[in-house]
C-alpha positions as CSV (number, residue, x, y, z in Angstrom):
1,Q,2.1,16.8,10.0
2,V,1.3,13.1,9.4
3,Q,4.1,10.6,9.4
4,L,3.7,7.1,7.9
5,V,5.6,4.0,8.8
6,E,5.3,0.8,6.7
7,S,6.1,-2.7,7.7
8,G,5.6,-6.3,6.5
9,G,7.8,-6.6,3.5
10,G,10.3,-9.4,2.9
11,L,11.6,-12.2,0.7
12,L,8.8,-14.6,-0.3
13,Q,8.2,-17.3,-2.9
14,A,5.8,-17.0,-5.8
15,G,2.3,-18.1,-4.9
16,G,2.6,-17.0,-1.3
17,S,0.9,-14.2,0.6
18,L,1.7,-11.4,2.9
19,R,0.2,-8.3,4.5
20,L,1.7,-4.9,4.5
21,S,0.9,-2.4,7.2
22,C,1.2,1.4,7.4
23,V,0.7,3.2,10.6
24,A,0.0,7.0,10.6
25,S,0.8,9.4,13.3
26,G,-1.6,12.1,14.5
27,N,-5.3,12.2,14.9
28,I,-6.6,12.9,11.4
29,F,-6.2,9.4,9.9
30,S,-10.0,9.0,9.4
31,K,-10.0,12.1,7.3
32,L,-7.3,10.9,4.9
33,T,-7.5,9.0,1.7
34,M,-4.8,6.3,1.9
35,G,-3.0,4.6,-0.9
36,W,-0.3,2.0,-1.6
37,Y,2.1,2.6,-4.5
38,R,5.0,0.5,-5.6
39,Q,8.2,1.1,-7.6
40,A,10.1,-1.7,-9.3
41,P,13.8,-1.3,-10.3
42,G,14.1,0.9,-13.3
43,K,10.4,1.7,-13.4
44,Q,8.2,4.6,-12.3
45,R,6.2,4.6,-9.1
46,E,2.7,3.3,-9.8
47,L,-0.6,3.2,-7.9
48,V,-1.5,-0.2,-6.5
49,A,-4.6,0.5,-4.5
50,V,-6.3,3.4,-2.7
51,I,-9.0,3.5,-0.1
52,T,-11.1,6.6,0.7
53,T,-12.5,7.9,4.0
54,G,-15.7,6.2,3.1
55,F,-13.9,2.8,2.6
56,S,-14.3,2.8,-1.2
57,A,-11.4,1.0,-2.7
58,K,-9.8,1.3,-6.2
59,Y,-7.1,-1.1,-7.6
60,A,-4.7,-1.1,-10.5
61,D,-5.8,-3.6,-13.2
62,S,-2.6,-5.6,-12.7
63,V,-3.4,-6.4,-9.1
64,M,-7.2,-6.8,-9.3
65,G,-8.4,-9.9,-7.5
66,R,-5.1,-10.5,-5.8
67,F,-4.6,-7.4,-3.7
68,T,-6.9,-6.1,-1.0
69,I,-6.6,-2.7,0.7
70,N,-8.3,-2.1,4.0
71,R,-8.1,0.4,6.9
72,D,-8.7,0.4,10.6
73,N,-9.3,4.0,11.8
74,A,-9.2,3.0,15.4
75,K,-5.5,1.9,14.9
76,N,-4.5,4.6,12.4
77,T,-3.5,1.8,10.1
78,V,-4.0,0.9,6.4
79,Y,-3.3,-2.6,5.2
80,L,-2.5,-4.2,1.9
81,E,-3.0,-7.9,1.6
82,I,-1.3,-9.6,-1.3
83,N,-2.2,-13.1,-2.4
84,S,-0.8,-15.3,-5.2
85,L,2.5,-13.4,-5.3
86,K,4.3,-13.1,-8.6
87,P,7.9,-12.2,-9.3
88,E,6.6,-9.1,-11.0
89,D,5.2,-7.9,-7.7
90,T,8.8,-7.4,-6.6
91,A,9.1,-3.7,-5.7
92,V,9.4,-1.2,-2.9
93,Y,5.9,-0.6,-1.6
94,Y,5.1,2.9,-0.3
95,C,2.2,4.1,1.8
96,N,0.7,7.5,0.9
97,A,-1.7,9.9,2.6
98,G,-3.8,12.6,1.0
99,Y,-7.3,13.8,0.2
100,S,-8.0,12.5,-3.2
101,A,-8.3,9.1,-4.8
102,L,-7.3,10.6,-8.1
103,R,-3.8,11.6,-7.3
104,P,-1.2,10.8,-4.6
105,G,-1.2,13.0,-1.5
106,P,1.8,14.9,-0.1
107,T,2.8,12.4,2.5
108,W,4.9,9.3,1.9
109,G,6.3,6.5,4.0
110,Q,9.8,5.3,3.7
111,G,8.8,2.2,1.8
112,T,9.1,-1.5,2.5
113,Q,10.8,-4.0,0.1
114,V,8.9,-6.9,-1.2
115,T,10.9,-9.5,-3.2
116,V,9.3,-12.5,-4.8
117,S,11.3,-15.4,-6.0
118,S,10.1,-17.8,-8.7
């Protein structure tokens, strides 16, 4: 079973940038569709970005142009680069692994907190 470990969160100022990383265990990473989701306090978890095995990426409208998802199959790692941080980006960011870009897969990481101050 795949396990996911996120890193890279923290406390940042608005306008800044950061990169989140998610490392997957096992040897099937290249066969997985990988996604980033986030959950803000009092809100439902929402899709941020997803990248398929063919490196096709999809983004939520709210992050288009500021977020970039990428993957390195040799390192079993998916990245989320966030630019022009906004306070509304404050959330716990979760990595997800599955087999479809249309819905989250069965495997989640533990989450990493991103807090953006104005």
